[in-house]
N, C-alpha and C positions, 0 to 999 in steps of 0.2 A: 381190573375190569376187562372182561373179554366180550367180543361180539358173538351173538348166537342167532341162528335161525330157529324158530320154534314153529313147527307145524303140528296142529292138533285138529282132531275131528270131533265135531259135536253131533250127537245123535239126531237123526232126522225126525224123531218123535218130539223134540223140544220145540216149543213155540218160538216165534220170531222175537218176542219180548224177552223170553228167557235166554235166548241165544245172545242177544245184545248185552244182557246182564252178565253172562259168562265172559264175553269178550272184554267188557269193562272191568270185571273182577280181576282177570289176569293182567290186564294193563296196569291197573292200580296196584296190584301186588308187586310188580316189577318196580314201579316208581316208589312205593313205600319201603322197599328194601335197598334204596339208593341207586337203582339202575335207571335206564331210560328206554323208552319205546321209540325206535327209530322209524317204524312204519308197520302198518297193519294192512294186509291184503286179504280180502274176503273172496275166496274162490267160489263159494256157493255150494250147492248140493251136487255131488258126483257119485257115481256108482263105484262100489268096491270091486276089486279084482276077484275077491272071494268073500263069502259071508263072514261077518264078525258079530258074534253074539246074536246070531239069527237075523241080522240086519244086512241089507244089501246096498244101502246108500247112507251118506252122511254129509254134513256141512263142513267144508275145509276152511281153515283159517291159518294164514302164514304171518307170523310176527317176526320182525327184525328187532332184536333187543340188545342192549349192553348191560351186563350184569356180572356180579362177582361169582366166581366159580362155585363157592360154597352154597350160594343161594339156588343154584340150578337144581341140585338134588332135592332141596326142600320144596321147590316149586313142582318138580316132577311127582313127588309124593302127594302133594296137595291135589294135583290134577288126577292122579290115580284114584283118589277117594271122592272126587267131585262127581256128583250125579249128572249124567248127560254127556260126559267126555268119554269117547270110545277109545281113542289112541292119542298119544303125543310123542313127538320126537324132537330132541334138542340136537342141533348140529353147530359145533364151534366153527366160526368163519376164520379164515386166515387173515393175518394183520396186513 
């Protein structure tokens, strides 16, 4: 099991209820795959440095997670096809 930082951006078009459901969905995904969520930091709505999909702002969420390396690719693929997710980035933390 490795420690990761997961930063993802939720579209600003998504309602607050849907936003919380997405955060809960990804948290429970990590836990269902045998990992753990060490912390969730909601940064809020921020402007992008450049337009992404014709949008200029999004809701940033930083999650610190512990997860098996094989599950990271599966979660990234899930996030890519999830409606409302603009971008995501996994960074492995040093031990």
